[in-house]
Steps between C-alpha positions, in 0.01 A plus 500: 500500500566338162750732332548871528227740393547869482194568719606245766172312462491119508286444192521127513314520832214678321435230242160404649385860501624555143310193378180611668526852359564366148192285522283795597671716237444247221220687315709822500810308397322333213366831372845663521672204329254500209534875446885489498515179295287673226794741447752229427617334180476129422693266726618777735753480782353619828728563798340519845757680717443443873246231417424407861288181508408536134140625517517749220698271265235230542268735302775595255541129429126451445482807277790386283363142481177633355686714244831412336705357784833644613755493781463613860815560706444517872762702690521529878766540766330261753543135394204368703259739323656437158457121550127544573458744216655262249287213623173698489562671164621180336190322620276773371673503162474121475129506585429783254687320221321173576169687482597631156600154389157355588314803361396636839481876560506458878781663691587490870285812559738619765555170680844354469516145369681290758720321250788275591743677265831568661749770403713397204846433638452727803550873505783659308680825526433737212833414339438122523157555349648677199777245447263202506209641306559302181536167683192571708297575189598165354409318821165687501414338168594159616326530839175616341485206262232281662189325383172683482370256761791588730441869451140466594597310816753774584226759463271298729775489760518878519223557753433866578624646824475841654869565450626807311747768511541880476255635751288807464492669837758775471677411826500126459539443129834621392667235303837397618758741411832544628745227601859534408513194281829482314465444127798341326634648175247426228615226265330634196301798390150484631321534170559215261625265774233252398225443243175662591223288644318529164799339330539206739212409727186328379170500687394201703303357208776592251761336712316170492496519120863596495579187706334301226715658233247761391623856477289737725298767325579868533186547718606220734850648530387857567266422789772359729596700810848443630577574863842590636622600847802718578634607844605863466470844660314781330736748669790344308590749228644224284167317479431620139818319389388175669148467362366479144328811362133490586180599330345566840683575824267484798568597864227492760554694828868443476659831415393678815704254703828577321756761603488712178157471346578716203815294424292183532253629238804565280597136542149391406519710183840360404370148529223574243580466127440794265126540477449288814253590779610579856216475757507531875225468754545769767261716694131456446235502774583334828267212578224520752362187672340602831164661594526857641353394837626164625304491818812552715748778526468840324334486157730562200769253602597425136573864420738514796658171392565647156660805659721273711589303193608824321722589796652152493569541124679826560724326752558209268619730223727688744648170612610395153875545459572762235134598458446777244183718515271508199286810558271463198243254365546174318396622151766774519755247615422288191548807278832580663613144426447577131171318440251632245118479490485492883157430639321342797195291568343331799334171570239457776500215754156477652390223733183607686407351837499222599771451240657189340658207685830604647410868549486479881839323510654767275364776716637323809846480346482857381396639843745284684782654298368852567472414867875418499640766268263790575454447870719789603280739300175384660336597826470250787124476425554415136763240589253339740231501232732334251600237758133416562425478124794261449427275802304183406368480861363852493128567445621763246718262303493619137489144369139480622390818326296498182550871419864485382558615141785606273492806278783684336680559174836429345654763271733412214733755348647408160700633209681381194875504436567708187 
């Protein structure tokens, strides 16, 4: 396992599943990102805590690129996932900015551009991130200064893939939280550690002009999206001192994997600046993907799988060291953290049969995990049915079915820091 996580889950091992879920979640993610981005000021700072493989921040990057630009800070405790998140989100931001430069309104539409961008200087602890912000901002200006022809070629090199991050299925999609990652003493206060992206970073087209000695216009400057990656643990109470104040703090299916959920929401709130938005994706409607009668075993297998998953979740929470119950709903938890104007909304993910490419693979990964983690809560007959569905040599192999689908909803709870 790569690093400690509070829930004792090897999240790096779930990268493929997270990517697949993010691809299927893309329409819901895009709708959520657009709705939250509309609440933000110009050139905002967005912090994605427990970013997983980056699926949600891909859509934050696209939303900011089509508005006034800004900064996205990816935070996760699992380096392997953070590396993938930075790659994917940076590629999406570059493609969106290149589209703006050539006048195109096309976005990735939920498919992650497979860019060659690598993390800038590797992953840093939160303290290192704060200490080096000013230098990184300067390098961002220099690195982005390329010719328009070079920018167009870079955009062409970012071929879409089906990668993503932050899954939707309640049991598979928690972003990575937890990991006792030590943060060094912060070298400067978070806010003011560096000029804002609007002050420093030109767009692709503007950078080319800057390289020729022409000062970029305000519009060119504002549309730039800067991406940063920080290794840190959401359960670390000092996190608000190690990150800059944010206009939006986002956490998707992270909090329910932490020991003290209410304390974690307090940390989210403390990271937000005054007037900033705190939003977390928790709950919603569990996803369905199987027909009621599969032609083998007892009908209604999926309902029993969901019940087994719920039992597994109870055990997972009980196995977290220092777990604290939270016997009330998420909106009340936000209010108890001091947030105002608390509200919730949901986004539907609907892929009717036979579904898009990759659906059968996702369902296979999903059921394989349930077969492992929920097996003790299933009957012998249901375990045999699952084994047959997952066996490529079986006449009932689910990869040969044309009646698989995906239907569910993600719920977002949000409030504003007074």
